[in-house]
KOLVEXGU-604193 format. One record per residue: residue number from 1; x, y, z of N, C-alpha, C in turn. Coordinates in pm, 1 decimal, decimal comma. Example, Ala and Ser with C-alpha at 12.3 -4.5 7.8 and 13.67 -1.06 7.14 Angstrom:
! KOLVEXGU-604193
1:1319,0:-569,0:780,0:1230,0:-450,0:780,0:1320,0:-330,0:780,0
2:1285,0:-225,0:708,0:1367,0:-106,0:714,0:1290,0:3,0:787,0
//
This chain:
! KOLVEXGU-604193
1:-1369,8:1695,5:1487,6:-1411,4:1853,3:1524,7:-1291,7:1851,3:1646,1
2:-1258,6:1964,6:1648,1:-1179,2:2027,0:1773,8:-1258,0:2095,7:1857,6
3:-1260,2:2062,8:1966,7:-1354,3:2096,8:2062,7:-1280,4:2205,3:2177,9
4:-1364,9:2208,8:2281,5:-1248,5:2311,2:2371,7:-1284,9:2462,0:2371,9
5:-1115,7:2508,4:2372,8:-1111,0:2664,6:2358,2:-1103,4:2692,0:2235,4
6:-1158,0:2812,2:2206,8:-1190,3:2867,6:2085,5:-1001,2:2911,7:1992,7
7:-995,6:2887,4:1882,8:-1101,3:2847,4:1782,3:-1124,0:2715,6:1783,9
8:-1304,3:2688,2:1754,3:-1317,0:2537,2:1735,9:-1375,8:2520,1:1583,5
9:-1336,4:2381,9:1568,5:-1368,9:2382,0:1400,2:-1315,2:2206,4:1344,7
10:-1354,4:2210,8:1250,9:-1324,7:2073,9:1164,8:-1179,3:2084,6:1152,2
11:-1118,2:1937,0:1175,9:-975,0:1920,8:1135,7:-925,6:1771,2:1064,9
12:-1023,3:1731,4:1051,9:-989,0:1577,7:980,8:-1124,0:1528,2:936,1
13:-1116,6:1446,9:852,9:-1235,8:1356,9:783,6:-1170,9:1201,9:750,1
14:-1272,6:1142,0:745,2:-1230,3:976,6:712,8:-1349,2:909,8:770,3
15:-1317,9:786,4:770,2:-1435,5:664,6:788,6:-1412,6:558,4:911,8
16:-1500,4:491,9:958,8:-1442,2:400,5:1054,5:-1421,0:266,8:971,2
17:-1334,8:201,5:1030,8:-1283,9:84,2:979,9:-1310,3:-58,3:1060,7
18:-1370,4:-68,8:1162,2:-1422,9:-161,5:1233,0:-1543,5:-146,8:1345,5
19:-1563,1:-241,5:1419,6:-1649,0:-198,4:1524,0:-1596,6:-131,6:1639,2
20:-1684,1:-61,0:1741,5:-1636,0:-22,8:1848,8:-1570,6:-106,9:1948,3
21:-1482,4:-66,7:2012,3:-1376,7:-136,7:2080,3:-1383,1:-67,9:2228,8
22:-1364,5:-127,6:2365,4:-1344,8:-113,5:2498,8:-1232,2:-100,5:2534,1
23:-1180,7:3,6:2552,1:-1030,4:29,9:2593,5:-997,9:113,4:2728,2
24:-895,4:130,5:2753,7:-844,3:233,2:2868,1:-882,4:366,2:2856,4
25:-932,7:387,5:2924,4:-963,8:575,2:2901,2:-822,9:637,0:2909,7
26:-815,4:738,0:2806,2:-698,3:816,8:2747,0:-629,4:859,2:2877,7
27:-728,2:917,7:2996,0:-671,9:1009,3:3078,1:-706,4:998,0:3218,4
28:-780,2:897,3:3233,5:-810,1:838,3:3388,8:-786,3:688,7:3407,3
29:-698,3:664,0:3474,6:-657,8:471,3:3482,8:-780,2:429,5:3566,8
30:-763,8:312,8:3502,2:-868,8:230,3:3567,4:-1030,1:238,4:3515,8
31:-1011,3:344,2:3435,4:-1169,2:351,8:3366,9:-1170,1:287,0:3204,4
32:-1267,5:265,4:3167,0:-1287,5:209,2:3013,9:-1356,6:298,5:2957,5
33:-1342,4:310,9:2798,4:-1421,4:416,8:2743,9:-1433,7:329,9:2600,6
34:-1517,7:369,4:2513,1:-1541,4:313,4:2383,0:-1457,7:410,4:2294,4
35:-1388,9:303,0:2213,3:-1301,9:389,3:2077,4:-1356,8:320,2:1936,1
36:-1365,6:392,8:1853,8:-1367,0:358,0:1710,7:-1250,6:381,5:1634,6
37:-1188,6:258,2:1565,7:-1089,0:262,3:1488,8:-1099,0:323,0:1362,0
38:-1047,4:410,8:1326,0:-1062,8:509,2:1200,0:-924,7:512,9:1095,0
39:-964,3:548,1:967,8:-873,0:606,8:888,9:-902,4:755,7:850,3
40:-822,2:822,2:855,6:-828,9:960,4:814,4:-787,0:951,2:630,9
41:-862,1:1023,4:534,7:-813,1:1089,2:447,9:-785,0:1196,1:418,9
42:-796,6:1298,3:531,6:-710,0:1441,1:555,0:-737,3:1489,4:678,2
43:-614,2:1556,9:712,0:-614,8:1569,4:881,5:-503,9:1668,6:843,6
44:-577,3:1807,4:910,2:-457,2:1904,5:922,4:-414,3:1914,2:1073,0
45:-320,4:1967,0:1101,6:-268,7:1988,5:1222,8:-361,1:2037,4:1361,9
46:-379,9:1937,0:1453,0:-493,0:1930,4:1489,8:-515,4:2104,1:1615,4
47:-357,1:2118,2:1671,6:-344,1:2222,3:1741,5:-323,8:2385,0:1634,1
48:-343,7:2389,5:1531,2:-296,0:2481,9:1433,4:-464,7:2557,2:1414,2
49:-412,5:2679,4:1446,7:-554,0:2773,9:1500,0:-573,3:2833,4:1336,1
50:-477,4:2834,0:1218,1:-526,5:2893,4:1125,6:-533,5:2752,8:1030,9
51:-519,9:2645,2:1036,8:-584,3:2524,5:921,9:-712,8:2455,4:979,1
52:-777,0:2509,7:1028,3:-871,4:2435,4:1067,0:-1002,6:2522,1:989,2
53:-1116,7:2457,3:986,7:-1236,2:2476,2:927,6:-1310,0:2530,8:1041,6
54:-1319,5:2673,1:1071,5:-1389,5:2747,5:1173,7:-1547,4:2675,6:1206,8
55:-1563,6:2659,9:1317,5:-1727,2:2625,9:1337,0:-1810,3:2740,9:1288,2
56:-1765,9:2833,8:1309,0:-1878,8:2980,5:1285,4:-1901,5:2929,7:1133,9
57:-1817,5:2918,5:1036,5:-1837,7:2876,9:909,9:-1933,7:2774,4:860,1
58:-1920,4:2681,0:956,0:-1990,3:2550,1:948,8:-2155,5:2605,1:975,3
59:-2151,0:2678,5:1091,4:-2259,6:2704,3:1141,9:-2334,3:2808,0:1034,0
60:-2296,1:2884,1:969,3:-2348,1:2985,1:895,6:-2436,0:2899,5:767,6
61:-2351,9:2806,3:722,9:-2407,1:2717,2:614,3:-2494,4:2601,7:654,7
62:-2453,5:2538,2:770,9:-2559,5:2428,6:849,9:-2603,4:2505,9:989,8
63:-2713,9:2570,4:1015,3:-2718,9:2613,8:1163,4:-2767,1:2537,7:1232,2
64:-2746,5:2536,3:1359,6:-2749,0:2438,1:1476,1:-2874,1:2357,1:1465,4
65:-2984,2:2409,1:1398,9:-3125,8:2328,8:1370,4:-3119,6:2244,6:1270,7
66:-3025,9:2211,9:1194,7:-2988,3:2152,9:1084,6:-2859,4:2012,4:1177,3
67:-2746,0:2088,9:1207,1:-2645,8:2023,7:1258,4:-2633,1:2075,4:1359,1
68:-2638,5:2006,9:1514,6:-2599,9:2054,8:1648,3:-2447,4:2075,9:1687,3
69:-2383,6:2157,8:1623,3:-2239,8:2175,1:1662,4:-2192,7:2225,8:1779,6
70:-2305,4:2251,1:1890,2:-2263,1:2288,4:2003,5:-2303,7:2192,0:2101,0
71:-2269,7:2067,0:2081,8:-2239,1:1949,6:2172,3:-2139,4:1935,2:2257,3
72:-2139,8:1932,7:2395,0:-2025,9:1940,2:2470,5:-1911,1:1862,4:2467,5
73:-1965,3:1725,1:2379,6:-1859,4:1641,3:2360,2:-1883,6:1603,0:2199,1
74:-1798,9:1473,9:2198,5:-1821,3:1420,1:2063,6:-1980,5:1385,0:2009,6
75:-1951,5:1304,1:1897,4:-2111,5:1234,8:1868,9:-2210,9:1330,8:1802,9
76:-2139,8:1400,1:1699,7:-2249,0:1514,1:1629,0:-2307,5:1415,4:1526,0
77:-2433,9:1401,1:1514,8:-2483,2:1336,0:1389,2:-2500,1:1430,5:1284,2
78:-2472,7:1393,1:1153,9:-2474,9:1471,1:1040,7:-2573,4:1373,5:958,1
79:-2680,3:1465,3:949,5:-2798,3:1438,0:873,9:-2784,8:1400,4:678,2
80:-2827,9:1326,4:628,6:-2809,5:1295,9:473,2:-2832,6:1426,4:405,9
81:-2927,6:1525,8:436,1:-2944,7:1604,9:386,8:-2836,4:1766,2:398,3
82:-2741,4:1720,5:519,8:-2640,8:1808,6:548,5:-2503,0:1764,8:485,2
83:-2506,5:1635,9:448,8:-2362,7:1550,0:423,8:-2301,8:1619,4:297,3
84:-2384,5:1660,1:202,5:-2329,9:1741,8:59,3:-2252,8:1860,5:90,5
85:-2338,5:1961,5:191,8:-2310,8:2069,7:195,7:-2172,3:2068,8:274,7
86:-2176,7:2011,2:339,3:-2070,3:1974,7:482,6:-1936,2:1921,2:388,6
87:-1941,5:1815,8:307,9:-1806,6:1766,8:236,1:-1763,5:1877,5:144,4
88:-1885,6:1961,2:70,2:-1806,7:2034,6:-24,2:-1753,9:2160,8:52,0
89:-1789,9:2217,6:206,5:-1712,5:2334,4:258,1:-1593,9:2255,6:289,4
90:-1584,4:2135,4:317,4:-1447,7:2111,8:368,6:-1354,5:2073,4:278,0
91:-1389,7:2024,0:143,8:-1298,8:2008,4:43,8:-1246,1:2153,8:-12,1
92:-1361,1:2234,6:-5,6:-1312,5:2375,3:-90,8:-1188,3:2422,9:65,9
93:-1229,1:2408,8:141,8:-1132,2:2448,5:259,1:-1003,0:2401,4:272,8
94:-986,2:2248,4:204,7:-820,9:2194,0:191,0:-755,2:2229,3:68,2
95:-866,8:2258,5:-16,6:-783,4:2305,2:-189,7:-778,5:2491,5:-148,7
96:-858,8:2556,5:-50,8:-804,1:2697,9:-34,8:-680,1:2708,2:58,2
97:-656,6:2616,0:182,6:-536,5:2635,8:217,0:-401,9:2554,4:180,8
98:-411,6:2458,3:76,7:-316,8:2405,4:5,7:-312,2:2289,4:36,6
99:-390,1:2211,1:123,1:-346,5:2102,6:144,0:-387,7:2003,6:67,3
100:-439,3:1996,7:-24,4:-481,5:1951,3:-147,3:-392,0:2028,3:-273,7
101:-299,0:1987,8:-326,3:-227,8:2090,3:-438,6:-300,3:2025,3:-549,3
102:-316,4:2089,0:-667,7:-332,4:2048,3:-788,5:-236,4:1995,7:-866,3
103:-126,5:1995,9:-856,6:17,0:1951,6:-928,2:25,4:1808,2:-830,4
104:74,0:1715,8:-918,6:110,8:1587,8:-825,5:212,9:1540,3:-923,3
105:294,3:1440,5:-876,1:364,7:1377,0:-990,3:305,0:1283,8:-1052,5
106:379,9:1277,9:-1217,8:319,7:1177,3:-1282,1:278,1:1034,9:-1275,7
107:376,7:961,8:-1189,1:375,8:851,7:-1138,3:356,2:821,5:-999,2
108:303,4:752,3:-928,9:314,0:695,9:-792,8:298,8:568,7:-748,2
109:346,6:533,8:-659,1:321,9:388,2:-617,6:185,1:348,1:-560,3
110:94,0:286,8:-592,4:-53,8:215,1:-592,6:-22,2:170,3:-441,0
111:-81,7:186,8:-329,5:-66,9:104,1:-196,8:-145,9:-31,1:-224,6
112:-116,2:-117,7:-136,0:-174,6:-258,3:-168,6:-270,4:-254,7:-70,1
113:-281,7:-236,0:56,7:-364,3:-230,5:136,8:-495,5:-196,2:105,7
114:-605,9:-234,6:108,7:-738,8:-177,7:80,5:-753,6:-72,4:152,8
115:-770,1:-35,2:256,5:-818,8:67,8:331,6:-732,8:190,7:264,6
116:-592,9:155,1:270,5:-519,7:281,1:222,6:-561,6:315,3:68,0
117:-567,3:221,2:1,3:-601,4:277,1:-137,2:-748,6:330,9:-146,7
118:-817,6:291,0:-64,7:-961,6:358,7:-59,4:-906,4:507,9:-10,9
119:-864,8:531,2:83,2:-808,7:641,0:127,1:-765,5:754,4:50,4
120:-680,0:677,7:-45,6:-595,3:768,6:-174,4:-733,2:799,3:-260,0
121:-822,8:702,8:-331,2:-874,7:737,4:-403,5:-1001,2:805,8:-366,6
122:-1064,2:807,0:-245,1:-1177,4:858,6:-213,7:-1100,1:1048,8:-194,6
123:-960,5:1026,9:-133,0:-948,6:1163,6:-125,4:-918,6:1263,1:-248,1
124:-869,9:1159,6:-358,1:-862,4:1263,3:-497,0:-1003,0:1282,2:-554,3
125:-1094,3:1167,4:-578,4:-1220,1:1182,7:-607,6:-1286,6:1324,7:-557,5
126:-1267,1:1356,5:-398,5:-1341,7:1459,2:-352,4:-1249,3:1569,2:-377,6
127:-1127,2:1605,5:-404,0:-1054,0:1716,8:-494,3:-1102,2:1753,5:-635,8
128:-1113,5:1631,7:-703,8:-1166,1:1692,4:-822,8:-1309,3:1762,9:-831,7
129:-1392,0:1677,5:-719,6:-1537,3:1760,1:-746,0:-1513,6:1877,6:-678,9
130:-1483,1:1920,1:-569,6:-1425,8:2020,7:-519,9:-1390,8:2132,7:-621,9
131:-1294,1:2105,7:-704,3:-1216,9:2190,7:-787,2:-1301,3:2229,7:-912,1
132:-1414,8:2108,9:-900,6:-1499,1:2147,5:-1056,6:-1603,3:2252,1:-1060,7
133:-1639,7:2291,9:-945,1:-1720,0:2389,0:-929,4:-1905,0:2358,4:-952,1
134:-1890,7:2194,3:-924,5:-2005,6:2107,1:-926,8:-2070,8:2091,6:-1107,6
135:-1979,3:2129,1:-1178,1:-1985,9:2098,7:-1335,2:-1943,2:1958,2:-1391,7
136:-2009,4:1901,2:-1438,4:-1956,1:1779,4:-1531,2:-1913,3:1860,8:-1661,0
137:-1767,4:1776,0:-1704,2:-1681,0:1844,6:-1807,0:-1775,4:1856,0:-1941,7
138:-1872,0:1789,4:-1947,9:-1924,1:1769,4:-2094,2:-2062,3:1783,7:-2075,8
139:-2147,9:1800,0:-1965,8:-2292,2:1853,0:-1973,1:-2284,3:1981,4:-2006,1
140:-2413,6:2009,9:-2047,4:-2484,8:2162,6:-2093,7:-2429,4:2231,8:-1959,2
141:-2457,3:2370,7:-1993,7:-2381,7:2447,8:-1885,3:-2492,7:2472,7:-1765,7
142:-2612,4:2441,0:-1780,5:-2707,4:2469,7:-1692,3:-2740,2:2366,8:-1604,2
143:-2643,3:2241,0:-1657,3:-2639,7:2112,1:-1571,3:-2562,1:2146,2:-1450,2
144:-2568,9:2183,8:-1316,2:-2483,0:2188,1:-1205,3:-2533,0:2120,0:-1097,2
145:-2436,3:2009,5:-1078,7:-2420,3:1884,3:-978,3:-2384,8:1941,2:-834,5
146:-2389,0:2042,3:-812,1:-2266,3:2069,9:-667,6:-2384,6:2062,6:-547,7
147:-2529,4:2057,5:-550,6:-2588,5:2069,5:-445,7:-2648,2:1907,6:-451,9
148:-2609,1:1812,5:-522,1:-2645,4:1668,9:-529,4:-2529,3:1602,8:-510,2
149:-2420,3:1634,8:-515,4:-2300,0:1572,4:-485,3:-2288,8:1411,8:-594,1
150:-2314,6:1414,1:-701,2:-2325,9:1285,1:-775,9:-2175,2:1280,3:-877,0
151:-2141,9:1383,1:-890,6:-2018,7:1395,1:-970,4:-1921,2:1300,8:-955,8
152:-1857,0:1233,6:-1055,5:-1741,8:1124,2:-1035,9:-1602,0:1171,1:-1101,4
153:-1512,4:1128,3:-1047,3:-1401,1:1134,6:-1140,9:-1351,3:1025,8:-1219,3
154:-1331,9:1051,9:-1334,3:-1287,6:979,4:-1418,1:-1162,3:983,3:-1457,3
155:-1076,4:873,2:-1454,3:-907,8:874,0:-1526,1:-919,4:822,8:-1665,2
156:-850,5:946,2:-1705,3:-830,4:961,1:-1870,6:-772,7:799,2:-1915,4
157:-638,9:805,2:-1844,5:-556,2:687,7:-1846,1:-621,1:610,5:-1732,5
158:-651,6:450,9:-1743,8:-727,7:406,2:-1641,6:-619,0:348,1:-1550,3
159:-669,3:332,2:-1435,4:-581,8:298,3:-1344,0:-491,7:174,5:-1328,5
160:-595,5:75,9:-1403,8:-517,8:-55,6:-1436,0:-394,1:-31,3:-1524,3
161:-411,8:73,1:-1610,4:-291,5:138,4:-1651,9:-165,9:204,0:-1650,3
162:-173,5:208,3:-1505,3:-79,3:294,6:-1445,7:-145,9:451,8:-1438,6
163:-249,0:503,0:-1494,5:-284,1:605,9:-1473,2:-285,2:664,0:-1318,2
164:-245,7:792,6:-1304,7:-215,7:857,9:-1197,8:-339,5:891,4:-1149,5
165:-337,8:937,6:-998,6:-424,0:1018,6:-943,6:-387,3:1166,7:-962,3
166:-362,8:1226,0:-1055,5:-364,0:1365,1:-1098,8:-465,1:1416,9:-1173,4
167:-446,1:1556,5:-1151,5:-544,2:1631,0:-1226,4:-524,8:1628,7:-1364,5
168:-432,7:1633,6:-1420,8:-428,9:1629,0:-1572,9:-484,3:1509,2:-1631,5
169:-515,5:1384,3:-1554,5:-531,9:1275,9:-1603,4:-682,7:1248,9:-1534,7
170:-755,4:1352,8:-1528,8:-899,9:1332,9:-1461,0:-1005,9:1457,7:-1506,0
171:-1125,8:1384,4:-1546,4:-1206,4:1472,8:-1577,8:-1350,1:1421,8:-1458,6
172:-1406,8:1533,9:-1430,0:-1513,4:1542,1:-1354,4:-1645,2:1532,2:-1429,8
173:-1731,0:1416,9:-1411,4:-1844,1:1373,8:-1494,5:-1946,7:1337,8:-1413,2
174:-2035,5:1320,3:-1474,4:-2185,8:1277,7:-1446,8:-2165,6:1140,4:-1435,7
175:-2240,9:1064,6:-1350,7:-2217,9:900,8:-1394,5:-2227,4:865,5:-1561,8
176:-2362,2:900,7:-1618,6:-2374,9:865,3:-1725,1:-2278,9:906,1:-1831,8
177:-2208,3:1003,4:-1807,4:-2100,8:1065,3:-1931,8:-1974,5:978,1:-1897,5
178:-1939,2:956,2:-1734,3:-1848,0:879,3:-1717,4:-1838,6:725,9:-1760,2
179:-1949,5:668,5:-1754,6:-1969,8:516,2:-1832,3:-1950,3:520,7:-1974,8
180:-1988,1:636,3:-2058,9:-1959,8:641,6:-2169,9:-1837,9:663,7:-2227,3
181:-1760,5:736,7:-2126,1:-1634,5:759,0:-2155,0:-1551,8:626,0:-2128,6
182:-1563,7:562,1:-2014,3:-1504,8:456,3:-2006,0:-1535,9:335,8:-2098,6
183:-1619,1:357,0:-2160,1:-1676,9:229,0:-2263,6:-1618,0:285,3:-2400,6
184:-1567,5:391,9:-2394,6:-1518,6:444,9:-2536,2:-1596,6:495,9:-2649,2
185:-1735,2:584,3:-2593,4:-1820,5:622,7:-2682,5:-1801,4:757,1:-2697,9
186:-1704,6:819,6:-2635,9:-1664,6:960,3:-2693,0:-1502,6:950,6:-2613,9
187:-1474,0:1072,9:-2683,8:-1298,1:1104,2:-2628,5:-1285,4:1246,7:-2644,1
188:-1151,9:1306,2:-2628,3:-1112,6:1408,9:-2642,8:-962,0:1438,4:-2744,7
189:-1003,7:1544,8:-2847,8:-902,8:1517,7:-2906,7:-890,2:1694,9:-2945,3
190:-778,4:1776,9:-2927,2:-735,4:1883,8:-2924,8:-843,9:1969,2:-2860,1
191:-867,2:1960,4:-2743,3:-969,1:2018,4:-2708,6:-1122,3:2009,3:-2737,1
192:-1158,1:1903,5:-2837,8:-1273,6:1890,2:-2901,9:-1336,5:1783,9:-2855,8
193:-1496,8:1745,6:-2818,9:-1521,9:1632,1:-2808,6:-1557,4:1538,3:-2932,6
194:-1522,8:1421,4:-2933,5:-1515,6:1353,2:-3034,8:-1613,4:1191,9:-3035,1
195:-1703,9:1181,0:-3086,3:-1795,1:1074,4:-3062,2:-1757,5:937,9:-3144,9
196:-1804,1:848,9:-3100,5:-1784,5:717,1:-3152,4:-1905,9:700,2:-3257,6
197:-1909,6:640,6:-3351,8:-2013,3:599,9:-3471,6:-2094,7:487,9:-3369,7
198:-2076,6:443,0:-3286,9:-2175,5:353,7:-3193,1:-2245,0:447,4:-3103,1
199:-2199,5:536,8:-3098,6:-2306,8:642,7:-2995,4:-2428,4:675,9:-3041,3
200:-2556,1:669,3:-2980,9:-2675,3:687,3:-3072,1:-2705,6:831,7:-3055,3
201:-2756,8:865,4:-3179,9:-2745,6:1029,1:-3180,7:-2827,8:1067,8:-3057,1
202:-2960,4:1029,7:-3023,4:-3001,4:1075,9:-2875,8:-2899,8:1114,2:-2781,8
203:-2834,0:1020,6:-2739,2:-2739,2:1047,7:-2651,4:-2623,4:1157,8:-2660,2
204:-2613,4:1169,5:-2823,7:-2498,4:1313,9:-2844,7:-2541,7:1438,4:-2800,0
205:-2715,3:1412,0:-2822,5:-2785,1:1552,4:-2755,2:-2782,2:1566,9:-2603,8
206:-2734,9:1492,4:-2514,3:-2702,2:1487,0:-2381,8:-2578,6:1592,6:-2360,4
207:-2461,4:1603,9:-2459,3:-2356,7:1672,4:-2430,2:-2366,8:1822,9:-2457,8
208:-2254,6:1902,1:-2400,1:-2249,7:2013,3:-2451,4:-2177,7:2042,9:-2597,7
209:-2158,4:2143,4:-2639,3:-2071,7:2172,8:-2759,1:-1928,1:2179,9:-2756,1
210:-1892,5:2209,7:-2628,2:-1749,9:2202,3:-2587,8:-1707,3:2131,9:-2447,8
211:-1596,0:2122,5:-2448,1:-1548,1:2079,0:-2309,1:-1524,3:2163,7:-2212,6
212:-1569,6:2140,7:-2103,6:-1561,5:2240,6:-1985,5:-1463,9:2152,3:-1872,1
213:-1363,6:2194,2:-1861,3:-1229,7:2180,6:-1784,5:-1167,6:2287,1:-1700,6
214:-1174,4:2262,0:-1557,2:-1120,8:2378,1:-1510,1:-975,4:2362,4:-1502,8
215:-896,1:2254,4:-1557,1:-755,2:2211,3:-1555,7:-694,9:2187,3:-1655,3
216:-578,5:2206,5:-1707,1:-522,2:2123,3:-1829,9:-498,0:2009,8:-1801,9
217:-586,1:1925,1:-1938,6:-556,6:1768,0:-1943,0:-424,4:1729,3:-2029,7
218:-396,4:1613,1:-1944,8:-223,5:1576,2:-2037,6:-292,1:1527,0:-2210,3
219:-194,1:1554,4:-2269,6:-219,0:1514,0:-2421,1:-162,9:1365,9:-2423,9
220:-69,1:1337,3:-2319,8:-29,3:1194,3:-2351,8:-124,0:1090,1:-2291,3
221:-211,9:1159,3:-2178,7:-327,0:1026,1:-2125,7:-453,9:1041,0:-2206,7
222:-450,5:1167,4:-2287,7:-582,6:1152,4:-2385,5:-542,8:1091,3:-2512,7
223:-441,2:1075,8:-2541,2:-385,1:999,0:-2674,3:-398,4:875,5:-2658,6
224:-322,1:808,6:-2492,0:-384,5:671,9:-2455,8:-574,4:639,8:-2447,2
225:-620,3:719,4:-2426,9:-756,8:690,0:-2410,4:-803,8:700,8:-2552,9
226:-759,2:781,3:-2646,9:-790,3:745,4:-2794,8:-771,3:643,8:-2893,2
227:-634,4:583,0:-2819,7:-575,8:436,9:-2862,3:-629,1:343,9:-2801,8
228:-629,8:335,2:-2669,1:-688,9:188,6:-2618,3:-832,3:192,3:-2569,6
229:-902,6:267,3:-2594,7:-1047,0:307,1:-2534,4:-1175,3:363,5:-2645,2
230:-1139,3:417,2:-2738,2:-1198,6:472,8:-2812,2:-1238,6:402,0:-2925,5
231:-1387,1:362,9:-2924,6:-1449,9:333,4:-3059,5:-1463,7:399,5:-3154,6
232:-1389,0:415,7:-3285,5:-1390,6:477,5:-3402,5:-1540,6:519,4:-3437,2
//
């Protein structure tokens, strides 16, 4: 959060990477304070008034009796019931300002350091969830997961087969349909859902009649999935 003078608001997201450490105060010589090492998966220019997510938007969705946004310093507690709402607001904001574009290079160098790979994977998954509108691509339309935050990002061409973190190579899926997709029990051909003969009839009933995707999918990656993963 950017505190202090207005406008105030959210400027970054990430996670801690180690325990608290005591170091010299950033502005007062001879004084020690606690710091926490962290990695950002998204960070807008902290001094830009137009790129932050204003605290007024946060307060409208999550009032002060749910999250106390008016603490004088840092250390705001985000309760579990508020986390899904906050992540959705932040992800939609990043998409809206163009921080996370929906088009990317078809290939990319994958970082070797675990924490950096986690940062990339986490950011991409959040982008897909934000763009999905809370819908699994193959669940019936009445099934909307926005409020519970369980949607997952399925790579059509697997990561280990150089599948990129890019929208044409991604489906937003509920955990069950994601597992069935990765195991080859269903696939997509010319926009149609195709089921393996090994998929029980009862499980076929959990699918919608048509594929629902808010972005175009790569025919090349779909062909890879049909060839390498699908069970006829």
